[in-house]
Structure formats: C-alpha cells, structure tokens
C-alpha positions as CSV (number, residue, x, y, z in Angstrom):
1,M,95.3,18.2,63.8
2,A,95.7,16.1,66.9
3,D,99.2,15.5,68.1
4,D,99.0,11.7,68.0
5,L,97.7,11.6,64.3
6,S,100.2,11.7,61.5
7,K,99.3,13.3,58.1
8,S,99.3,9.8,56.6
9,Q,96.9,8.5,59.2
10,I,94.5,11.4,58.5
11,A,94.8,10.9,54.8
12,A,94.0,7.2,55.2
13,L,90.9,8.0,57.4
14,K,89.8,10.7,54.9
15,T,90.0,8.1,52.1
16,I,87.8,5.7,54.2
17,M,85.3,8.5,54.7
18,L,85.2,9.5,51.0
19,E,84.7,5.9,50.0
20,R,81.9,5.5,52.6
21,Q,80.3,8.8,51.4
22,A,80.3,7.6,47.8
23,G,78.8,4.2,48.9
24,L,76.0,6.0,50.9
25,K,75.2,8.3,48.0
26,A,75.0,5.3,45.6
27,L,72.6,3.6,48.1
28,D,70.5,6.7,48.2
29,E,70.1,6.7,44.4
30,E,69.4,3.0,44.4
31,A,66.8,3.2,47.2
32,A,64.9,6.2,45.7
33,G,61.7,4.2,45.1
34,W,61.8,1.9,48.1
35,S,59.6,4.2,50.3
36,D,57.0,4.9,47.6
37,T,53.3,4.8,48.7
38,V,51.8,1.4,49.2
39,E,48.9,0.6,46.9
40,L,45.5,0.7,48.7
41,D,43.8,-1.7,46.2
42,Q,42.8,-4.7,48.4
43,Q,41.9,-6.7,45.3
44,S,45.5,-6.8,43.9
45,V,47.3,-6.9,47.2
46,G,46.1,-8.9,50.2
47,R,45.9,-7.3,53.7
48,L,48.9,-9.2,55.0
49,S,50.9,-8.4,51.9
50,R,50.0,-4.8,52.2
51,M,51.0,-4.7,55.9
52,D,54.3,-6.3,54.9
53,A,54.8,-3.8,52.2
54,M,54.1,-1.0,54.7
55,Q,56.6,-2.4,57.1
56,Q,59.3,-2.6,54.4
57,Q,58.4,1.0,53.4
58,E,59.0,2.2,57.0
59,M,62.2,0.2,57.2
60,A,63.4,1.9,54.0
61,R,62.6,5.3,55.4
62,A,64.5,4.5,58.6
63,E,67.5,3.4,56.6
64,A,67.3,6.6,54.5
65,R,67.3,8.6,57.7
66,R,70.4,6.7,58.9
67,R,72.2,7.3,55.6
68,T,71.4,11.0,55.8
69,S,72.8,11.2,59.3
70,D,75.9,9.2,58.4
71,L,76.5,11.5,55.4
72,A,76.1,14.6,57.6
73,R,78.6,13.2,60.1
74,I,81.1,12.5,57.3
75,D,80.7,16.0,55.8
76,I,81.4,17.5,59.2
77,A,84.5,15.3,59.7
78,L,85.8,16.2,56.2
79,K,85.3,19.9,57.0
80,R,87.1,19.4,60.3
81,I,90.1,18.0,58.3
82,D,90.1,21.0,56.0
83,E,90.1,23.3,59.1
84,D,92.8,21.3,60.9
85,E,90.4,20.5,63.7
86,Y,90.1,16.8,62.9
87,G,91.2,14.4,65.7
88,W,90.2,16.7,68.5
89,C,87.2,16.2,70.7
90,A,84.5,18.7,69.9
91,E,83.4,18.7,73.5
92,C,86.5,18.7,75.7
93,G,89.2,19.6,73.2
94,E,91.3,16.6,74.0
95,P,92.8,14.4,71.2
96,I,90.6,11.5,70.0
97,A,92.4,8.2,70.1
98,Y,93.5,6.9,66.7
99,K,91.9,3.5,67.5
100,R,88.5,5.2,68.0
101,L,88.9,7.0,64.6
102,E,89.8,3.7,62.9
103,I,86.5,2.3,64.1
104,D,84.5,5.5,63.3
105,P,86.5,8.0,61.2
106,A,83.6,10.5,61.6
107,A,83.7,10.5,65.4
108,A,83.7,14.0,66.8
109,L,83.9,13.1,70.4
110,C,86.5,11.2,72.5
111,V,85.5,8.0,74.3
112,T,85.0,9.9,77.6
113,C,82.7,12.6,76.1
114,A,80.8,10.1,74.0
115,R,79.6,8.2,77.1
C-alpha cells in the first residue's frame, strides 16, 4: 500500500471500483443484442437505414470492447489491493498520487509513467 494512501482512502476507492464494475456488467447484459447481425433484406430495410444500423452495430461493438477493457483494469486494480500493491506505479514503483486515483481508481501508472 502506498505511504500516502490511508486504509479508508483505499476502501473508498475500492467501493468506487466495485460500483463501476457492477454498472459495467449490467450494461454488458443490457447490450447483449445490440451488435446482432443486420438484416440483409433490402425490401424491409432501406439502404440508408441498413447503413445506419451497421454503424450503430459497430459503435455497440466498440463500446463493448471499452467495457471489457475497463472491467479488466478494475479486476487488476482490485487484485493489487488484495496483494497490498495498490497505489504504487507498476512501472517505476513510486507512489501514485491520491488525486490521480480519485480520477481513475484503476490507474496502474503514476502521471510521469503514463505520459
């Protein structure tokens, strides 16, 4: 645990991450059908409507990839908490500023290494 982080600060950040994790998982369940295959039947769906549906489908896939990435980052941060590694930069080993962790509780790098 980083020297400048108290147990209560880490607990608060962990709570934020667990809430974010639950929200992302709920979105995953809700969005399950958003990237389904677009119908090819030109009679029922016009060309522009189909193109719009395909664009929305790709946007849904990109959003799903972002959620998957965010969930993985949160899982890693929670594991770091369990291993008393949380709050330390994974690259240089220096403490990560609390203000940075407030903005992104799953951050694994200090500001200097993140640049």
